[in-house]
All heavy atoms as a GROMACS GRO file, in nm:
protein
  489
    1MET      N    1   4.267  12.180   2.772
    1MET     CA    2   4.378  12.151   2.858
    1MET      C    3   4.438  12.277   2.920
    1MET      O    4   4.497  12.269   3.025
    1MET     CB    5   4.489  12.078   2.781
    1MET     CG    6   4.459  11.934   2.755
    1MET     SD    7   4.483  11.845   2.906
    1MET     CE    8   4.455  11.683   2.850
    2GLU      N    9   4.422  12.389   2.856
    2GLU     CA   10   4.479  12.512   2.908
    2GLU      C   11   4.406  12.559   3.034
    2GLU      O   12   4.463  12.624   3.120
    2GLU     CB   13   4.475  12.622   2.801
    2GLU     CG   14   4.563  12.740   2.836
    2GLU     CD   15   4.578  12.834   2.720
    2GLU    OE1   16   4.600  12.786   2.608
    2GLU    OE2   17   4.565  12.954   2.744
    3HIS      N   18   4.279  12.522   3.048
    3HIS     CA   19   4.201  12.563   3.165
    3HIS      C   20   4.252  12.496   3.292
    3HIS      O   21   4.245  12.554   3.399
    3HIS     CB   22   4.052  12.531   3.144
    3HIS     CG   23   3.990  12.611   3.035
    3HIS    ND1   24   3.972  12.746   3.047
    3HIS    CD2   25   3.943  12.575   2.914
    3HIS    CE1   26   3.915  12.791   2.938
    3HIS    NE2   27   3.896  12.689   2.854
    4ILE      N   28   4.301  12.376   3.280
    4ILE     CA   29   4.352  12.306   3.398
    4ILE      C   30   4.475  12.375   3.453
    4ILE      O   31   4.494  12.383   3.575
    4ILE     CB   32   4.380  12.156   3.368
    4ILE    CG1   33   4.405  12.076   3.498
    4ILE    CG2   34   4.500  12.140   3.280
    4ILE    CD1   35   4.282  12.048   3.574
    5ASN      N   36   4.559  12.431   3.367
    5ASN     CA   37   4.677  12.504   3.412
    5ASN      C   38   4.638  12.635   3.480
    5ASN      O   39   4.701  12.675   3.578
    5ASN     CB   40   4.771  12.532   3.295
    5ASN     CG   41   4.841  12.406   3.249
    5ASN    OD1   42   4.860  12.313   3.327
    5ASN    ND2   43   4.877  12.402   3.121
    6GLU      N   44   4.534  12.701   3.430
    6GLU     CA   45   4.484  12.822   3.496
    6GLU      C   46   4.428  12.789   3.634
    6GLU      O   47   4.448  12.862   3.730
    6GLU     CB   48   4.378  12.890   3.410
    6GLU     CG   49   4.433  12.949   3.282
    6GLU     CD   50   4.324  13.006   3.193
    6GLU    OE1   51   4.207  13.008   3.235
    6GLU    OE2   52   4.357  13.049   3.081
    7PHE      N   53   4.357  12.676   3.644
    7PHE     CA   54   4.302  12.632   3.770
    7PHE      C   55   4.413  12.600   3.870
    7PHE      O   56   4.406  12.637   3.987
    7PHE     CB   57   4.213  12.509   3.748
    7PHE     CG   58   4.152  12.455   3.873
    7PHE    CD1   59   4.053  12.524   3.941
    7PHE    CD2   60   4.197  12.334   3.925
    7PHE    CE1   61   4.000  12.475   4.058
    7PHE    CE2   62   4.143  12.283   4.041
    7PHE     CZ   63   4.044  12.353   4.107
    8ARG      N   64   4.517  12.535   3.824
    8ARG     CA   65   4.630  12.503   3.910
    8ARG      C   66   4.701  12.629   3.957
    8ARG      O   67   4.742  12.639   4.073
    8ARG     CB   68   4.729  12.413   3.837
    8ARG     CG   69   4.679  12.273   3.817
    8ARG     CD   70   4.777  12.191   3.737
    8ARG     NE   71   4.729  12.055   3.717
    8ARG     CZ   72   4.780  11.969   3.632
    8ARG    NH1   73   4.885  12.005   3.558
    8ARG    NH2   74   4.731  11.848   3.620
    9SER      N   75   4.715  12.726   3.869
    9SER     CA   76   4.778  12.852   3.906
    9SER      C   77   4.693  12.926   4.010
    9SER      O   78   4.746  12.980   4.108
    9SER     CB   79   4.796  12.941   3.784
    9SER     OG   80   4.882  12.880   3.691
   10LEU      N   81   4.564  12.927   3.991
   10LEU     CA   82   4.473  12.991   4.085
   10LEU      C   83   4.479  12.922   4.221
   10LEU      O   84   4.483  12.988   4.325
   10LEU     CB   85   4.330  12.988   4.030
   10LEU     CG   86   4.223  13.050   4.119
   10LEU    CD1   87   4.247  13.199   4.136
   10LEU    CD2   88   4.086  13.025   4.060
   11LEU      N   89   4.483  12.791   4.221
   11LEU     CA   90   4.492  12.716   4.346
   11LEU      C   91   4.624  12.745   4.418
   11LEU      O   92   4.627  12.755   4.541
   11LEU     CB   93   4.480  12.566   4.318
   11LEU     CG   94   4.362  12.505   4.390
   11LEU    CD1   95   4.266  12.446   4.291
   11LEU    CD2   96   4.412  12.402   4.484
   12THR      N   97   4.731  12.758   4.344
   12THR     CA   98   4.860  12.790   4.403
   12THR      C   99   4.858  12.927   4.468
   12THR      O  100   4.905  12.946   4.580
   12THR     CB  101   4.971  12.782   4.297
   12THR    OG1  102   4.974  12.651   4.242
   12THR    CG2  103   5.107  12.816   4.356
   13VAL      N  104   4.801  13.024   4.398
   13VAL     CA  105   4.792  13.160   4.452
   13VAL      C  106   4.703  13.162   4.576
   13VAL      O  107   4.737  13.225   4.677
   13VAL     CB  108   4.741  13.258   4.344
   13VAL    CG1  109   4.708  13.393   4.403
   13VAL    CG2  110   4.845  13.272   4.233
   14LEU      N  111   4.589  13.093   4.572
   14LEU     CA  112   4.500  13.088   4.688
   14LEU      C  113   4.567  13.019   4.807
   14LEU      O  114   4.552  13.064   4.921
   14LEU     CB  115   4.370  13.017   4.652
   14LEU     CG  116   4.274  13.094   4.563
   14LEU    CD1  117   4.153  13.007   4.528
   14LEU    CD2  118   4.230  13.222   4.630
   15GLY      N  119   4.640  12.914   4.782
   15GLY     CA  120   4.712  12.846   4.889
   15GLY      C  121   4.818  12.936   4.951
   15GLY      O  122   4.834  12.938   5.074
   16PHE      N  123   4.888  13.011   4.870
   16PHE     CA  124   4.990  13.102   4.920
   16PHE      C  125   4.926  13.214   5.002
   16PHE      O  126   4.979  13.253   5.107
   16PHE     CB  127   5.070  13.160   4.803
   16PHE     CG  128   5.182  13.251   4.847
   16PHE    CD1  129   5.291  13.201   4.916
   16PHE    CD2  130   5.178  13.386   4.818
   16PHE    CE1  131   5.393  13.284   4.957
   16PHE    CE2  132   5.280  13.469   4.858
   16PHE     CZ  133   5.388  13.419   4.928
   17LEU      N  134   4.812  13.265   4.956
   17LEU     CA  135   4.742  13.370   5.031
   17LEU      C  136   4.693  13.316   5.165
   17LEU      O  137   4.698  13.387   5.267
   17LEU     CB  138   4.626  13.426   4.949
   17LEU     CG  139   4.667  13.511   4.828
   17LEU    CD1  140   4.543  13.553   4.749
   17LEU    CD2  141   4.746  13.632   4.872
   18CYS      N  142   4.646  13.194   5.169
   18CYS     CA  143   4.605  13.133   5.296
   18CYS      C  144   4.725  13.118   5.389
   18CYS      O  145   4.715  13.145   5.509
   18CYS     CB  146   4.541  12.997   5.271
   18CYS     SG  147   4.376  13.007   5.202
   19PHE      N  148   4.837  13.076   5.336
   19PHE     CA  149   4.959  13.064   5.414
   19PHE      C  150   4.999  13.199   5.474
   19PHE      O  151   5.033  13.210   5.592
   19PHE     CB  152   5.072  13.008   5.328
   19PHE     CG  153   5.206  13.009   5.395
   19PHE    CD1  154   5.236  12.916   5.493
   19PHE    CD2  155   5.301  13.103   5.360
   19PHE    CE1  156   5.360  12.917   5.556
   19PHE    CE2  157   5.424  13.105   5.421
   19PHE     CZ  158   5.454  13.012   5.520
   20LEU      N  159   4.996  13.304   5.392
   20LEU     CA  160   5.031  13.437   5.442
   20LEU      C  161   4.933  13.482   5.549
   20LEU      O  162   4.973  13.543   5.650
   20LEU     CB  163   5.035  13.537   5.326
   20LEU     CG  164   5.152  13.527   5.231
   20LEU    CD1  165   5.140  13.631   5.120
   20LEU    CD2  166   5.283  13.543   5.305
   21GLY      N  167   4.804  13.454   5.529
   21GLY     CA  168   4.704  13.490   5.628
   21GLY      C  169   4.726  13.421   5.761
   21GLY      O  170   4.714  13.483   5.868
   22ILE      N  171   4.762  13.294   5.758
   22ILE     CA  172   4.791  13.220   5.882
   22ILE      C  173   4.914  13.277   5.950
   22ILE      O  174   4.918  13.291   6.073
   22ILE     CB  175   4.806  13.070   5.852
   22ILE    CG1  176   4.670  13.012   5.812
   22ILE    CG2  177   4.864  12.996   5.971
   22ILE    CD1  178   4.676  12.871   5.759
   23CYS      N  179   5.016  13.312   5.873
   23CYS     CA  180   5.137  13.370   5.930
   23CYS      C  181   5.107  13.504   5.997
   23CYS      O  182   5.154  13.531   6.108
   23CYS     CB  183   5.244  13.388   5.824
   23CYS     SG  184   5.319  13.233   5.770
   24VAL      N  185   5.029  13.587   5.931
   24VAL     CA  186   4.994  13.717   5.988
   24VAL      C  187   4.915  13.697   6.117
   24VAL      O  188   4.939  13.763   6.218
   24VAL     CB  189   4.915  13.802   5.885
   24VAL    CG1  190   4.851  13.923   5.951
   24VAL    CG2  191   5.005  13.844   5.771
   25TRP      N  192   4.820  13.603   6.116
   25TRP     CA  193   4.739  13.577   6.235
   25TRP      C  194   4.826  13.522   6.350
   25TRP      O  195   4.812  13.564   6.464
   25TRP     CB  196   4.629  13.477   6.201
   25TRP     CG  197   4.561  13.423   6.324
   25TRP    CD1  198   4.472  13.487   6.403
   25TRP    CD2  199   4.581  13.293   6.379
   25TRP    NE1  200   4.435  13.405   6.506
   25TRP    CE2  201   4.500  13.284   6.495
   25TRP    CE3  202   4.659  13.183   6.344
   25TRP    CZ2  203   4.495  13.170   6.572
   25TRP    CZ3  204   4.653  13.070   6.422
   25TRP    CH2  205   4.573  13.064   6.534
   26ALA      N  206   4.916  13.430   6.319
   26ALA     CA  207   4.997  13.367   6.423
   26ALA      C  208   5.092  13.467   6.489
   26ALA      O  209   5.121  13.454   6.608
   26ALA     CB  210   5.077  13.251   6.364
   27TYR      N  211   5.140  13.564   6.417
   27TYR     CA  212   5.234  13.660   6.472
   27TYR      C  213   5.169  13.791   6.513
   27TYR      O  214   5.238  13.885   6.551
   27TYR     CB  215   5.348  13.687   6.373
   27TYR     CG  216   5.442  13.569   6.361
   27TYR    CD1  217   5.438  13.484   6.252
   27TYR    CD2  218   5.533  13.541   6.462
   27TYR    CE1  219   5.522  13.374   6.243
   27TYR    CE2  220   5.619  13.433   6.454
   27TYR     CZ  221   5.613  13.351   6.344
   27TYR     OH  222   5.697  13.243   6.335
   28SER      N  223   5.037  13.797   6.511
   28SER     CA  224   4.969  13.920   6.550
   28SER      C  225   4.966  13.933   6.702
   28SER      O  226   4.972  13.834   6.776
   28SER     CB  227   4.826  13.923   6.495
   28SER     OG  228   4.747  13.827   6.561
   29LYS      N  229   4.955  14.054   6.750
   29LYS     CA  230   4.950  14.078   6.894
   29LYS      C  231   4.818  14.026   6.951
   29LYS      O  232   4.812  13.989   7.068
   29LYS     CB  233   4.964  14.227   6.922
   29LYS     CG  234   5.102  14.279   6.895
   29LYS     CD  235   5.113  14.426   6.927
   29LYS     CE  236   5.253  14.476   6.894
   29LYS     NZ  237   5.268  14.618   6.924
   30HIS      N  238   4.716  14.022   6.872
   30HIS     CA  239   4.584  13.976   6.918
   30HIS      C  240   4.588  13.828   6.955
   30HIS      O  241   4.525  13.787   7.052
   30HIS     CB  242   4.480  14.001   6.809
   30HIS     CG  243   4.344  13.954   6.845
   30HIS    ND1  244   4.269  14.014   6.944
   30HIS    CD2  245   4.269  13.852   6.800
   30HIS    CE1  246   4.154  13.950   6.956
   30HIS    NE2  247   4.151  13.851   6.869
   31ALA      N  248   4.662  13.747   6.883
   31ALA     CA  249   4.668  13.604   6.908
   31ALA      C  250   4.769  13.568   7.017
   31ALA      O  251   4.765  13.457   7.070
   31ALA     CB  252   4.702  13.530   6.779
   32LYS      N  253   4.858  13.660   7.052
   32LYS     CA  254   4.965  13.630   7.147
   32LYS      C  255   4.910  13.590   7.283
   32LYS      O  256   4.959  13.496   7.344
   32LYS     CB  257   5.056  13.750   7.161
   32LYS     CG  258   5.177  13.724   7.250
   32LYS     CD  259   5.266  13.847   7.256
   32LYS     CE  260   5.392  13.830   7.333
   32LYS     NZ  261   5.399  13.732   7.435
   33SER      N  262   4.807  13.656   7.331
   33SER     CA  263   4.756  13.623   7.465
   33SER      C  264   4.700  13.481   7.468
   33SER      O  265   4.717  13.409   7.566
   33SER     CB  266   4.649  13.724   7.507
   33SER     OG  267   4.539  13.720   7.418
   34GLY      N  268   4.633  13.440   7.363
   34GLY     CA  269   4.580  13.305   7.357
   34GLY      C  270   4.690  13.200   7.352
   34GLY      O  271   4.680  13.095   7.416
   35PHE      N  272   4.796  13.229   7.279
   35PHE     CA  273   4.909  13.137   7.271
   35PHE      C  274   4.982  13.128   7.405
   35PHE      O  275   5.026  13.022   7.446
   35PHE     CB  276   5.006  13.178   7.161
   35PHE     CG  277   4.953  13.158   7.022
   35PHE    CD1  278   4.984  13.247   6.921
   35PHE    CD2  279   4.872  13.050   6.990
   35PHE    CE1  280   4.936  13.227   6.792
   35PHE    CE2  281   4.824  13.030   6.864
   35PHE     CZ  282   4.856  13.119   6.764
   36ASP      N  283   4.996  13.243   7.473
   36ASP     CA  284   5.062  13.242   7.604
   36ASP      C  285   4.981  13.160   7.704
   36ASP      O  286   5.038  13.086   7.785
   36ASP     CB  287   5.081  13.385   7.655
   36ASP     CG  288   5.189  13.460   7.579
   36ASP    OD1  289   5.271  13.394   7.512
   36ASP    OD2  290   5.189  13.584   7.585
   37GLU      N  291   4.850  13.174   7.702
   37GLU     CA  292   4.764  13.097   7.792
   37GLU      C  293   4.775  12.947   7.762
   37GLU      O  294   4.784  12.865   7.853
   37GLU     CB  295   4.620  13.143   7.777
   37GLU     CG  296   4.524  13.073   7.869
   37GLU     CD  297   4.382  13.119   7.850
   37GLU    OE1  298   4.360  13.224   7.787
   37GLU    OE2  299   4.291  13.048   7.896
   38ALA      N  300   4.774  12.912   7.635
   38ALA     CA  301   4.786  12.771   7.596
   38ALA      C  302   4.923  12.714   7.635
   38ALA      O  303   4.934  12.597   7.670
   38ALA     CB  304   4.763  12.755   7.447
   39ALA      N  305   5.026  12.796   7.632
   39ALA     CA  306   5.160  12.750   7.667
   39ALA      C  307   5.171  12.720   7.816
   39ALA      O  308   5.250  12.636   7.858
   39ALA     CB  309   5.264  12.854   7.628
   40ARG      N  310   5.089  12.788   7.898
   40ARG     CA  311   5.094  12.765   8.042
   40ARG      C  312   5.005  12.648   8.086
   40ARG      O  313   5.014  12.604   8.202
   40ARG     CB  314   5.050  12.892   8.115
   40ARG     CG  315   5.154  13.002   8.114
   40ARG     CD  316   5.115  13.116   8.206
   40ARG     NE  317   4.989  13.180   8.168
   40ARG     CZ  318   4.977  13.282   8.084
   40ARG    NH1  319   5.083  13.333   8.030
   40ARG    NH2  320   4.859  13.333   8.056
   41LEU      N  321   4.922  12.595   8.001
   41LEU     CA  322   4.830  12.488   8.040
   41LEU      C  323   4.899  12.364   8.099
   41LEU      O  324   4.852  12.312   8.200
   41LEU     CB  325   4.744  12.447   7.920
   41LEU     CG  326   4.623  12.535   7.892
   41LEU    CD1  327   4.551  12.487   7.768
   41LEU    CD2  328   4.528  12.536   8.010
   42PRO      N  329   5.008  12.316   8.042
   42PRO     CA  330   5.070  12.196   8.102
   42PRO      C  331   5.125  12.221   8.242
   42PRO      O  332   5.147  12.128   8.318
   42PRO     CB  333   5.184  12.163   8.006
   42PRO     CG  334   5.151  12.230   7.879
   42PRO     CD  335   5.071  12.351   7.915
   43LEU      N  336   5.147  12.345   8.278
   43LEU     CA  337   5.207  12.377   8.407
   43LEU      C  338   5.102  12.396   8.517
   43LEU      O  339   5.138  12.403   8.634
   43LEU     CB  340   5.292  12.504   8.395
   43LEU     CG  341   5.402  12.497   8.289
   43LEU    CD1  342   5.472  12.631   8.278
   43LEU    CD2  343   5.500  12.387   8.319
   44THR      N  344   4.976  12.405   8.482
   44THR     CA  345   4.873  12.424   8.583
   44THR      C  346   4.844  12.292   8.653
   44THR      O  347   4.851  12.185   8.595
   44THR     CB  348   4.743  12.477   8.519
   44THR    OG1  349   4.697  12.385   8.423
   44THR    CG2  350   4.765  12.613   8.455
   45ASP      N  351   4.811  12.303   8.780
   45ASP     CA  352   4.784  12.183   8.859
   45ASP      C  353   4.642  12.193   8.915
   45ASP      O  354   4.621  12.207   9.035
   45ASP     CB  355   4.886  12.171   8.972
   45ASP     CG  356   4.876  12.038   9.043
   45ASP    OD1  357   4.828  11.942   8.980
   45ASP    OD2  358   4.916  12.030   9.160
   46ASP      N  359   4.544  12.187   8.829
   46ASP     CA  360   4.406  12.201   8.872
   46ASP      C  361   4.330  12.069   8.871
   46ASP      O  362   4.210  12.066   8.894
   46ASP     CB  363   4.333  12.304   8.787
   46ASP     CG  364   4.333  12.270   8.640
   46ASP    OD1  365   4.414  12.184   8.600
   46ASP    OD2  366   4.254  12.329   8.565
   47ASP      N  367   4.400  11.957   8.850
   47ASP     CA  368   4.335  11.826   8.852
   47ASP      C  369   4.322  11.779   8.996
   47ASP      O  370   4.415  11.792   9.075
   47ASP     CB  371   4.415  11.723   8.773
   47ASP     CG  372   4.416  11.753   8.624
   47ASP    OD1  373   4.322  11.820   8.578
   47ASP    OD2  374   4.510  11.709   8.557
   48PRO      N  375   4.208  11.721   9.032
   48PRO     CA  376   4.196  11.667   9.168
   48PRO      C  377   4.284  11.545   9.184
   48PRO      O  378   4.316  11.478   9.086
   48PRO     CB  379   4.048  11.629   9.178
   48PRO     CG  380   4.003  11.611   9.037
   48PRO     CD  381   4.088  11.703   8.954
   49PRO      N  382   4.326  11.514   9.305
   49PRO     CA  383   4.412  11.396   9.324
   49PRO      C  384   4.337  11.269   9.285
   49PRO      O  385   4.218  11.257   9.309
   49PRO     CB  386   4.444  11.397   9.473
   49PRO     CG  387   4.352  11.496   9.535
   49PRO     CD  388   4.300  11.585   9.427
   50ALA      N  389   4.409  11.178   9.225
   50ALA     CA  390   4.348  11.054   9.178
   50ALA      C  391   4.317  10.964   9.297
   50ALA      O  392   4.397  10.950   9.390
   50ALA     CB  393   4.441  10.983   9.081
   51GLU      N  394   4.199  10.903   9.294
   51GLU     CA  395   4.163  10.809   9.399
   51GLU      C  396   4.222  10.673   9.365
   51GLU      O  397   4.257  10.646   9.251
   51GLU     CB  398   4.011  10.799   9.408
   51GLU     CG  399   3.947  10.929   9.452
   51GLU     CD  400   3.796  10.917   9.465
   51GLU    OE1  401   3.747  10.803   9.472
   51GLU    OE2  402   3.731  11.020   9.465
   52LYS      N  403   4.229  10.587   9.465
   52LYS     CA  404   4.283  10.454   9.438
   52LYS      C  405   4.192  10.382   9.341
   52LYS      O  406   4.071  10.381   9.356
   52LYS     CB  407   4.293  10.374   9.567
   52LYS     CG  408   4.404  10.422   9.656
   52LYS     CD  409   4.422  10.329   9.771
   52LYS     CE  410   4.538  10.373   9.856
   52LYS     NZ  411   4.559  10.283   9.968
   53GLY      N  412   4.253  10.325   9.242
   53GLY     CA  413   4.178  10.254   9.140
   53GLY      C  414   4.144  10.113   9.181
   53GLY      O  415   4.154  10.075   9.298
   54ARG      N  416   4.108  10.035   9.089
   54ARG     CA  417   4.066   9.897   9.114
   54ARG      C  418   4.180   9.813   9.170
   54ARG      O  419   4.159   9.728   9.256
   54ARG     CB  420   4.015   9.839   8.984
   54ARG     CG  421   3.954   9.704   8.999
   54ARG     CD  422   3.891   9.664   8.870
   54ARG     NE  423   3.836   9.531   8.887
   54ARG     CZ  424   3.781   9.461   8.791
   54ARG    NH1  425   3.773   9.511   8.672
   54ARG    NH2  426   3.734   9.342   8.813
   55GLN      N  427   4.301   9.838   9.127
   55GLN     CA  428   4.415   9.759   9.174
   55GLN      C  429   4.440   9.783   9.323
   55GLN      O  430   4.471   9.692   9.398
   55GLN     CB  431   4.540   9.790   9.094
   55GLN     CG  432   4.533   9.739   8.952
   55GLN     CD  433   4.659   9.777   8.875
   55GLN    OE1  434   4.736   9.861   8.918
   55GLN    NE2  435   4.677   9.716   8.759
   56GLY      N  436   4.427   9.907   9.368
   56GLY     CA  437   4.448   9.937   9.508
   56GLY      C  438   4.345   9.870   9.597
   56GLY      O  439   4.374   9.827   9.708
   57GLN      N  440   4.222   9.861   9.550
   57GLN     CA  441   4.115   9.797   9.628
   57GLN      C  442   4.131   9.646   9.629
   57GLN      O  443   4.104   9.580   9.729
   57GLN     CB  444   3.979   9.836   9.571
   57GLN     CG  445   3.949   9.984   9.589
   57GLN     CD  446   3.823  10.026   9.516
   57GLN    OE1  447   3.763   9.948   9.444
   57GLN    NE2  448   3.784  10.150   9.535
   58GLU      N  449   4.173   9.587   9.519
   58GLU     CA  450   4.190   9.441   9.513
   58GLU      C  451   4.300   9.394   9.606
   58GLU      O  452   4.292   9.287   9.664
   58GLU     CB  453   4.222   9.396   9.370
   58GLU     CG  454   4.103   9.400   9.278
   58GLU     CD  455   4.140   9.361   9.136
   58GLU    OE1  456   4.257   9.331   9.112
   58GLU    OE2  457   4.052   9.362   9.051
   59GLY      N  458   4.404   9.475   9.625
   59GLY     CA  459   4.513   9.437   9.712
   59GLY      C  460   4.466   9.418   9.855
   59GLY      O  461   4.515   9.334   9.928
   60LYS      N  462   4.369   9.501   9.896
   60LYS     CA  463   4.318   9.490  10.033
   60LYS      C  464   4.230   9.366  10.052
   60LYS      O  465   4.234   9.302  10.154
   60LYS     CB  466   4.239   9.616  10.068
   60LYS     CG  467   4.325   9.738  10.084
   60LYS     CD  468   4.242   9.857  10.120
   60LYS     CE  469   4.328   9.981  10.135
   60LYS     NZ  470   4.248  10.099  10.163
   61THR      N  471   4.150   9.333   9.953
   61THR     CA  472   4.056   9.221   9.968
   61THR      C  473   4.124   9.087   9.945
   61THR      O  474   4.082   8.988   9.999
   61THR     CB  475   3.938   9.236   9.872
   61THR    OG1  476   3.988   9.242   9.739
   61THR    CG2  477   3.858   9.361   9.903
   62ASN      N  478   4.228   9.084   9.862
   62ASN     CA  479   4.293   8.956   9.832
   62ASN      C  480   4.409   8.928   9.927
   62ASN      O  481   4.466   8.820   9.922
   62ASN     CB  482   4.345   8.956   9.688
   62ASN     CG  483   4.233   8.956   9.588
   62ASN    OD1  484   4.122   8.914   9.620
   62ASN    ND2  485   4.261   9.004   9.468
   63GLY      N  486   4.450   9.024  10.008
   63GLY     CA  487   4.570   9.011  10.085
   63GLY      C  488   4.557   8.930  10.205
   63GLY      O  489   4.629   8.859  10.259
   0.00000   0.00000   0.00000
């Protein structure tokens, strides 16, 4: 039973180290450019204009 507690302690330490690693990566200068680019994605207007769908065509034929 004592081995399970050692395993749990090891898992806790590994989880904390992973958390610290993610924090260091997220706040590093290397990752900043990628985050800035991703933040601007919703503001870009590179989608082509939508063509009339099926409803627009049906209105002409049924009218």
